[in-house]
Each structure stands twice: as C-alpha cells, then as structure tokens.
RODO-2510 file (C-alpha; in nm, 4 decimals, decimal comma):
residues 81
     n   res          X          Y          Z
     1     x    -0,3600    -0,4010     1,4057
     2     x    -0,0973    -0,1805     1,5670
     3     x    -0,1045     0,1246     1,3417
     4     x    -0,3158     0,2794     1,0692
     5     x    -0,2387     0,5827     0,8538
     6     x    -0,3281     0,7319     0,5175
     7     x    -0,1049     0,8322     0,2305
     8     x    -0,2085     1,0392    -0,0708
     9     x    -0,0647     0,9411    -0,4084
    10     x    -0,1681     1,0917    -0,7422
    11     x    -0,4918     1,2260    -0,6006
    12     x    -0,5924     0,9002    -0,4303
    13     x    -0,5825     0,8210    -0,0596
    14     x    -0,4553     0,4782     0,0418
    15     x    -0,4742     0,3328     0,3895
    16     x    -0,1711     0,1615     0,5424
    17     x    -0,2296    -0,0878     0,8223
    18     x     0,0539    -0,2352     1,0291
    19     x     0,0162    -0,5672     1,2105
    20     x     0,2325    -0,7832     1,4354
    21     x     0,3430    -1,1147     1,2892
    22     x     0,5510    -1,2112     1,5930
    23     x     0,7304    -1,0190     1,8681
    24     x     1,0093    -0,9301     1,6251
    25     x     0,8308    -0,9167     1,2843
    26     x     0,5757    -0,6661     1,1673
    27     x     0,4034    -0,6203     0,8347
    28     x     0,2269    -0,3348     0,6599
    29     x    -0,0471    -0,3807     0,4047
    30     x    -0,2445    -0,1621     0,1625
    31     x    -0,5331    -0,2599    -0,0627
    32     x    -0,4802    -0,1313    -0,4170
    33     x    -0,7923    -0,2866    -0,5679
    34     x    -0,9988    -0,6033    -0,5801
    35     x    -0,7747    -0,8832    -0,4507
    36     x    -0,4695    -0,6591    -0,5034
    37     x    -0,2594    -0,5865    -0,1960
    38     x     0,0953    -0,4728    -0,1331
    39     x     0,2570    -0,6157     0,1799
    40     x     0,5953    -0,5289     0,3286
    41     x     0,7580    -0,6381     0,6512
    42     x     1,0230    -0,5276     0,8949
    43     x     1,1715    -0,5937     1,2407
    44     x     0,9885    -0,2944     1,3983
    45     x     0,6689    -0,1007     1,3313
    46     x     0,8623     0,2083     1,2126
    47     x     1,0801    -0,0059     0,9818
    48     x     0,7811    -0,1843     0,8263
    49     x     0,5964     0,1459     0,7844
    50     x     0,8953     0,3271     0,6327
    51     x     0,9611     0,0483     0,3823
    52     x     0,5924     0,0413     0,2899
    53     x     0,5721     0,4188     0,2421
    54     x     0,8787     0,4040     0,0152
    55     x     0,7501     0,1132    -0,1984
    56     x     0,3827     0,2091    -0,2209
    57     x     0,4324     0,4880    -0,4808
    58     x     0,6212     0,2421    -0,7015
    59     x     0,3451    -0,0187    -0,6695
    60     x     0,0725     0,2345    -0,7509
    61     x     0,2699     0,3801    -1,0425
    62     x     0,3466     0,0454    -1,2042
    63     x    -0,0171    -0,0580    -1,1804
    64     x    -0,1237     0,2676    -1,3459
    65     x     0,1288     0,2163    -1,6274
    66     x     0,0162    -0,1438    -1,6757
    67     x    -0,3508    -0,0450    -1,6797
    68     x    -0,2821     0,2291    -1,9325
    69     x    -0,0780    -0,0039    -2,1549
    70     x    -0,3417    -0,2780    -2,1418
    71     x    -0,6172    -0,0274    -2,2223
    72     x    -0,7978    -0,0643    -1,8907
    73     x    -0,9894     0,2299    -1,7568
    74     x    -0,8261     0,4037    -1,4677
    75     x    -0,9516     0,3321    -1,1179
    76     x    -1,1838     0,5903    -0,9724
    77     x    -1,0093     0,8273    -0,7342
    78     x    -1,1759     0,6864    -0,4271
    79     x    -1,0242     0,6185    -0,0899
    80     x    -0,8560     0,2756    -0,0793
    81     x    -0,9035     0,0967     0,2507
***
C-alpha cells in the first residue's frame, strides 16, 4: 500500500487505499460493503487517486438508489475500511 486517505460522502467515511500494480500502474480501492469494492487505476498514484475520488460518489449514490428501489434497509453510517 502506497497511500491511504478518507473521504466523507453523505455522512459516511470511506477509506481509499492506493497500491502499486507495476512500476507504471497503480490502483485505488474502497470497500463499500460485504464483498463490494470499487477499484480504479491510473499511471501514477495521483492519477489513480483523482479518478477514484471522482467516481466514488457515483458508486455510493447508485448503490443507495438501488438499495432504496429494491426495498433494502440503508447501510449503517459506519466507517468503511
């Protein structure tokens, strides 16, 4: 792991972790729930992190909409690591 940071979305805190895949590829990952992860990649740590920070709100929002539509109870507002 090369980098770790937190981002707050809709009252929840999600942890972003960035790893090295190879000398020129990096990927960022966040756990959204049981066996539910979002993963993005990029040619540098800042690129992978920026892409992840831009896409994470969309991923969280679409899951919340889907859960609401399907009648699932909303996740507790706990820290996601």
